[in-house]
DRENDOLO-671421 format. One line per 5 residues: number of its first residue (from 1); their letters; for each residue x, y, z of C-alpha. Coordinates in nm, 2 decimals. Each point is the difference from the previous one (the first is absolute). Last residue first. Layout:
BEGIN
NUM) a) X,Y,Z | ...
This chain:
BEGIN
411) xxxxx) -9.82,4.66,-8.93 | 0.31,0.01,-0.19 | 0.16,0.33,-0.08 | -0.11,0.16,-0.33 | 0.24,0.03,-0.27
406) xxxxx) 0.01,0.34,-0.15 | 0.28,0.11,0.24 | 0.25,0.04,-0.28 | -0.17,0.02,-0.34 | -0.14,-0.30,-0.17
401) xxxxx) 0.12,-0.35,-0.07 | 0.31,-0.12,0.18 | 0.18,-0.27,-0.19 | 0.05,-0.35,0.11 | 0.28,-0.25,0.00
396) xxxxx) -0.01,-0.36,0.12 | 0.09,-0.21,0.31 | 0.00,-0.35,0.13 | -0.23,-0.26,0.14 | -0.10,0.18,0.31
391) xxxxx) -0.03,0.34,-0.16 | 0.26,0.28,-0.07 | -0.11,0.29,-0.22 | 0.28,0.20,-0.15 | -0.08,0.36,-0.09
386) xxxxx) 0.02,0.20,-0.31 | -0.10,0.36,0.02 | -0.26,0.11,-0.26 | -0.14,0.25,0.24 | 0.20,0.05,0.32
381) xxxxx) 0.06,-0.20,0.31 | 0.05,0.09,0.37 | -0.33,0.18,0.03 | -0.18,-0.32,-0.04 | 0.15,-0.11,0.34
376) xxxxx) 0.20,-0.30,0.13 | 0.21,-0.08,-0.30 | 0.28,-0.24,0.10 | 0.36,0.10,-0.09 | 0.18,-0.22,-0.24
371) xxxxx) 0.18,0.26,-0.20 | -0.24,-0.06,-0.29 | -0.29,0.07,0.22 | -0.17,-0.28,0.18 | -0.37,-0.09,0.02
366) xxxxx) -0.07,-0.29,0.24 | -0.30,-0.23,-0.08 | -0.27,-0.16,0.21 | -0.18,-0.32,-0.10 | 0.02,-0.20,0.33
361) xxxxx) 0.33,-0.14,-0.11 | 0.13,0.35,0.01 | -0.08,0.03,0.37 | 0.18,-0.33,0.07 | 0.30,0.13,-0.19
356) xxxxx) 0.00,0.32,0.21 | 0.09,-0.21,0.31 | -0.22,0.01,0.31 | -0.14,-0.35,-0.02 | 0.33,-0.14,-0.11
351) xxxxx) 0.17,0.17,0.30 | -0.26,-0.12,0.24 | 0.02,-0.35,-0.13 | 0.38,0.01,0.02 | -0.02,0.12,0.36
346) xxxxx) -0.24,-0.28,0.09 | 0.22,-0.25,-0.17 | 0.32,0.14,0.17 | -0.17,-0.01,0.34 | -0.09,-0.36,-0.06
341) xxxxx) 0.34,-0.08,-0.12 | 0.16,0.17,0.31 | -0.22,-0.19,0.23 | 0.08,-0.33,-0.17 | 0.37,0.09,0.01
336) xxxxx) -0.01,0.08,0.37 | -0.20,-0.31,0.08 | 0.24,-0.21,-0.20 | 0.30,0.16,0.17 | -0.15,-0.08,0.34
331) xxxxx) -0.08,-0.35,-0.11 | 0.35,-0.05,-0.14 | 0.16,0.14,0.31 | -0.20,-0.22,0.22 | 0.10,-0.30,-0.20
326) xxxxx) 0.36,0.11,0.01 | -0.02,0.05,0.38 | -0.16,-0.34,0.04 | 0.26,-0.16,-0.21 | 0.28,0.18,0.19
321) xxxxx) -0.15,-0.11,0.33 | -0.03,-0.36,-0.12 | 0.36,0.01,-0.12 | 0.12,0.15,0.33 | -0.15,-0.29,0.19
316) xxxxx) 0.15,-0.24,-0.26 | 0.34,0.16,0.03 | -0.01,-0.02,0.38 | -0.12,-0.36,-0.03 | 0.31,-0.08,-0.21
311) xxxxx) 0.20,0.00,0.33 | -0.17,-0.31,0.13 | 0.20,-0.12,0.31 | 0.19,0.33,0.03 | -0.31,0.23,-0.03
306) xxxxx) -0.20,-0.24,0.21 | 0.24,0.04,0.30 | 0.13,-0.33,0.13 | 0.35,0.06,-0.14 | 0.03,0.32,0.21
301) xxxxx) -0.09,-0.20,0.32 | 0.27,-0.26,-0.09 | 0.25,0.28,-0.06 | -0.08,0.16,0.33 | 0.03,-0.33,0.18
296) xxxxx) 0.33,-0.06,-0.17 | 0.12,0.35,0.09 | -0.09,-0.06,0.36 | 0.17,-0.34,0.00 | 0.31,0.15,-0.16
291) xxxxx) 0.02,0.28,0.27 | -0.06,-0.25,0.28 | 0.28,-0.22,-0.13 | 0.23,0.30,-0.03 | -0.07,0.12,0.35
286) xxxxx) 0.02,-0.35,0.14 | 0.33,-0.06,-0.17 | 0.14,0.33,0.12 | -0.11,-0.07,0.35 | 0.16,-0.35,-0.02
281) xxxxx) 0.32,0.16,-0.14 | 0.00,0.25,0.28 | -0.05,-0.27,0.26 | 0.29,-0.20,-0.15 | 0.22,0.31,0.00
276) xxxxx) -0.09,0.06,0.36 | 0.09,-0.36,0.09 | 0.33,0.04,-0.19 | 0.06,0.32,0.19 | -0.08,-0.16,0.34
271) xxxxx) 0.23,-0.29,-0.08 | 0.28,0.23,-0.11 | -0.03,0.21,0.32 | 0.10,0.36,-0.07 | 0.33,0.13,0.13
266) xxxxx) 0.02,0.33,0.19 | -0.28,-0.04,0.25 | 0.06,-0.36,0.09 | 0.38,0.05,0.03 | -0.05,0.30,0.22
261) xxxxx) -0.24,-0.20,0.22 | 0.28,-0.25,0.05 | 0.24,0.28,0.09 | -0.25,0.11,0.27 | -0.27,0.27,0.04
256) xxxxx) 0.05,0.14,-0.36 | 0.00,0.37,-0.07 | -0.01,0.13,-0.35 | 0.15,0.31,-0.17 | 0.24,0.04,0.29
251) xxxxx) 0.01,0.33,0.19 | -0.24,-0.11,0.28 | 0.14,-0.35,0.05 | 0.35,0.14,0.01 | -0.10,0.21,0.29
246) xxxxx) 0.00,-0.31,0.21 | -0.35,-0.10,0.13 | -0.02,-0.15,0.35 | -0.23,-0.28,0.12 | 0.02,-0.20,-0.33
241) xxxxx) 0.37,-0.06,-0.04 | 0.09,-0.20,-0.31 | 0.17,0.27,-0.21 | -0.11,-0.06,-0.35 | 0.02,0.34,-0.17
236) xxxxx) -0.07,-0.02,-0.37 | 0.17,0.25,-0.23 | -0.11,0.10,-0.35 | 0.30,0.11,-0.21 | 0.06,0.37,-0.05
231) xxxxx) 0.21,0.05,0.32 | -0.02,0.33,0.19 | -0.24,-0.11,0.28 | 0.22,-0.29,0.08 | 0.30,0.23,0.04
226) xxxxx) -0.20,0.24,0.21 | -0.11,-0.27,0.24 | 0.35,-0.15,0.02 | 0.15,0.34,0.09 | -0.27,0.06,0.26
221) xxxxx) 0.05,-0.33,0.18 | -0.32,-0.19,0.07 | 0.11,-0.33,-0.15 | 0.33,0.03,0.19 | -0.20,0.02,0.33
216) xxxxx) -0.14,-0.36,-0.05 | 0.25,-0.16,0.25 | -0.07,0.26,0.26 | -0.38,-0.05,-0.02 | 0.05,-0.38,0.03
211) xxxxx) 0.00,-0.24,-0.28 | -0.18,-0.09,-0.32 | 0.09,-0.23,-0.29 | 0.16,0.25,-0.23 | -0.07,0.08,-0.36
206) xxxxx) 0.05,0.29,-0.24 | -0.17,-0.11,-0.32 | 0.09,0.18,-0.33 | -0.22,0.00,-0.31 | 0.05,-0.02,-0.38
201) xxxxx) 0.38,-0.06,-0.01 | 0.11,-0.01,-0.37 | 0.10,0.37,0.00 | 0.27,-0.06,0.27 | 0.06,0.34,0.17
196) xxxxx) -0.28,-0.07,0.25 | 0.19,-0.32,0.11 | 0.31,0.20,0.08 | -0.20,0.27,0.18 | -0.17,-0.26,0.22
191) xxxxx) 0.33,-0.18,0.07 | 0.18,0.33,0.09 | -0.28,0.11,0.23 | -0.01,-0.33,0.17 | 0.38,0.02,0.04
186) xxxxx) 0.00,0.35,0.14 | -0.28,-0.08,0.25 | 0.11,-0.34,0.13 | 0.36,0.07,0.09 | -0.08,0.12,0.35
181) xxxxx) -0.21,-0.29,0.10 | -0.29,-0.17,-0.16 | -0.09,-0.13,-0.35 | 0.36,-0.07,-0.11 | 0.00,-0.05,-0.38
176) xxxxx) -0.07,-0.28,-0.25 | -0.10,0.13,-0.34 | -0.21,-0.25,-0.19 | -0.10,0.04,-0.37 | -0.29,-0.23,-0.04
171) xxxxx) -0.17,-0.18,-0.28 | -0.36,-0.13,-0.03 | -0.05,-0.31,-0.22 | -0.16,-0.21,0.28 | -0.28,0.24,0.07
166) xxxxx) -0.19,-0.07,0.33 | 0.25,-0.25,0.14 | 0.29,0.22,-0.13 | -0.14,0.30,0.19 | -0.06,-0.20,0.32
161) xxxxx) 0.35,-0.16,0.00 | 0.19,0.32,-0.09 | -0.19,0.23,0.24 | 0.00,-0.24,0.29 | 0.37,-0.10,-0.04
156) xxxxx) 0.11,0.37,-0.02 | -0.20,0.08,0.32 | 0.14,-0.30,0.18 | 0.35,0.14,-0.05 | 0.29,-0.15,-0.19
151) xxxxx) 0.15,0.35,-0.04 | -0.24,0.27,0.11 | -0.24,0.16,-0.25 | -0.02,0.21,-0.31 | -0.19,-0.17,-0.28
146) xxxxx) -0.03,0.13,-0.36 | -0.26,-0.17,-0.20 | 0.05,-0.08,-0.37 | -0.28,-0.07,-0.26 | -0.27,0.16,0.21
141) xxxxx) -0.35,-0.13,-0.08 | -0.28,0.25,0.08 | 0.24,0.29,0.04 | -0.03,0.19,0.33 | -0.16,0.35,0.00
136) xxxxx) 0.21,0.29,0.11 | -0.10,0.19,0.32 | 0.07,0.38,-0.03 | -0.38,0.08,-0.01 | -0.04,-0.17,0.34
131) xxxxx) 0.22,0.26,0.18 | 0.26,-0.15,0.23 | 0.29,0.22,-0.12 | -0.22,0.31,0.00 | 0.23,0.23,0.18
126) xxxxx) -0.25,0.02,0.29 | 0.01,-0.38,0.02 | 0.38,0.02,0.04 | -0.03,0.24,0.30 | -0.28,-0.20,0.16
121) xxxxx) 0.19,-0.32,-0.03 | 0.32,0.16,0.14 | -0.20,0.11,0.31 | -0.15,-0.34,0.04 | 0.34,-0.16,-0.04
116) xxxxx) 0.14,0.23,0.27 | -0.28,-0.10,0.23 | 0.05,-0.36,-0.07 | 0.37,0.03,0.08 | -0.08,0.18,0.32
111) xxxxx) -0.24,-0.27,0.10 | 0.25,-0.27,-0.08 | 0.26,0.15,0.22 | 0.32,0.17,-0.12 | 0.27,-0.11,0.25
106) xxxxx) 0.17,0.29,0.18 | 0.38,0.01,0.05 | 0.18,0.27,0.20 | 0.36,0.13,0.02 | 0.11,-0.15,-0.33
101) xxxxx) 0.35,0.08,-0.13 | -0.04,0.01,-0.37 | 0.28,-0.11,-0.24 | 0.22,0.14,-0.27 | 0.33,-0.17,-0.08
96) xxxxx) 0.33,0.16,-0.12 | 0.20,-0.28,0.16 | 0.22,0.21,0.23 | -0.25,0.29,0.01 | -0.30,-0.18,0.15
91) xxxxx) -0.27,0.26,-0.08 | -0.29,0.01,0.23 | -0.37,0.10,-0.07 | -0.20,0.05,0.32 | -0.29,-0.23,0.07
86) xxxxx) -0.37,-0.01,0.09 | -0.12,-0.32,-0.16 | -0.34,-0.09,-0.13 | -0.05,-0.36,-0.06 | -0.14,-0.24,-0.26
81) xxxxx) 0.07,-0.37,0.07 | 0.16,-0.22,-0.25 | 0.27,-0.13,0.24 | -0.13,0.02,0.36 | -0.17,0.25,0.22
76) xxxxx) -0.27,-0.08,0.26 | 0.19,-0.17,0.28 | 0.33,0.19,-0.06 | -0.18,0.34,0.04 | 0.15,0.12,0.33
71) xxxxx) 0.30,-0.23,-0.05 | 0.10,0.21,-0.30 | 0.09,0.32,0.21 | 0.16,-0.21,0.28 | 0.22,-0.17,-0.26
66) xxxxx) 0.14,0.33,-0.13 | -0.08,0.09,-0.35 | 0.14,-0.04,-0.34 | -0.16,0.06,-0.34 | 0.13,-0.07,-0.35
61) xxxxx) -0.18,0.16,-0.29 | -0.20,-0.14,-0.29 | -0.12,0.11,-0.34 | -0.16,-0.21,-0.28 | -0.32,0.20,0.01
56) xxxxx) -0.36,-0.05,0.12 | 0.07,-0.21,0.31 | 0.27,0.25,0.12 | 0.25,-0.22,0.19 | 0.14,0.01,0.36
51) xxxxx) 0.29,-0.23,0.07 | 0.07,-0.11,0.36 | 0.29,-0.01,0.25 | -0.05,-0.03,0.37 | 0.26,0.13,0.24
46) xxxxx) 0.09,-0.12,0.36 | 0.12,-0.33,-0.11 | -0.05,-0.29,0.24 | -0.17,-0.22,-0.26 | 0.01,0.16,-0.34
41) xxxxx) -0.32,0.15,-0.12 | 0.01,0.05,-0.38 | -0.31,0.10,-0.19 | -0.02,0.02,-0.38 | -0.30,0.12,-0.21
36) xxxxx) -0.18,0.23,0.25 | -0.25,0.21,-0.19 | 0.00,0.38,-0.01 | -0.09,0.32,0.17 | 0.25,0.27,0.11
31) xxxxx) -0.04,0.27,0.26 | 0.30,0.23,0.00 | 0.28,0.11,0.23 | 0.24,0.27,-0.12 | 0.11,0.08,-0.36
26) xxxxx) 0.30,0.20,0.12 | 0.19,-0.32,0.08 | -0.04,-0.10,-0.36 | 0.19,0.30,-0.13 | 0.28,-0.06,0.25
21) xxxxx) 0.02,-0.36,-0.09 | 0.03,0.08,-0.37 | 0.28,0.25,0.08 | 0.19,-0.27,0.20 | -0.04,-0.25,-0.27
16) xxxxx) 0.14,0.25,-0.25 | 0.28,0.08,0.23 | 0.09,-0.37,0.04 | -0.01,-0.05,-0.37 | 0.27,0.27,-0.04
11) xxxxx) -0.06,0.33,-0.17 | 0.11,0.08,-0.36 | 0.20,0.31,-0.09 | 0.16,-0.06,-0.34 | -0.30,-0.20,-0.14
6) xxxxx) -0.22,0.27,0.14 | -0.19,0.07,0.32 | -0.22,0.27,0.15 | -0.23,-0.15,0.26 | -0.37,0.10,-0.02
1) x) -0.16,0.13,0.32
């Protein structure tokens, strides 16, 4: 229940501490999992003091237990070990301090840890965090590489030395953090997010030189996996532990077997690239040289053609053809004209033979009336009618003698 207070009616500190203790007492015993960060076993003391910390968050709580409770697991539990504690929360009113009174301590075995990791792996995979289409490609030549590793560690040395040996101009932004223990997860997350916020960082390498399953647990922490999956910069996982695969290997954009392998995969080798450039230059030269040679051979073959060596021959050949065609045309036209002339001569002879003039030349005459009509019958003229007689050499006038019809027709 809430306590009613005011500036005029405050309650003493002791009462507040007592009320908090009463609320905590009602919580009852709970099972708590965490990692032991501090362990104090004083010789002859009947109580053992330890600190239990959440590996994913910066939260810890003090735990006390009787010596006989801790002695049951003393051989398998030490600082850094994960344990499950059955304890009852206690409030120490004089100091206002919360602690857990442990009645039983169980170490978390490797098999159990692996089973939990497998369950977490399936859960995250179902969300699509490990999908291949989420993987981001690495740049060919990163200008600045972010490196998250332990301080003065072999992993840091391997990455830096191998990368600079392959490409001397490569630059690094190194963030040294704990890579095992209770402080590893939040600091690794902070380092990755800090490097991801730098626009000049092209790729991030998270490196560690291997270790036991317990040592590598921070790299399978759910909070770290989600944080790495949320960054926009490509991430390379370089946890040197082949038998087991931390979940970081699955969410990272590229997995390297060791820190040295990460340096080889992230940074190109300057010698190999120079050799590749030389090979490409040689291929380009061969291609250009082959093209020029083919064109030269084609040009030489074209120059050997008769039409190129003696181009006037084409004109001469066409001249002969034109001359032959002209001659043929002349002959054809001559034949046509000769035929037409012959036909015209024959027609003219026929016309002359059939013309009235030819008849007149044979001694015949044509009688015409004054109006020019030809007289065809004696009945057409009257007595004393003047007619015009036309003969071959000219014409003259005549007069009809006798009555109409008196002239007898020719025999």
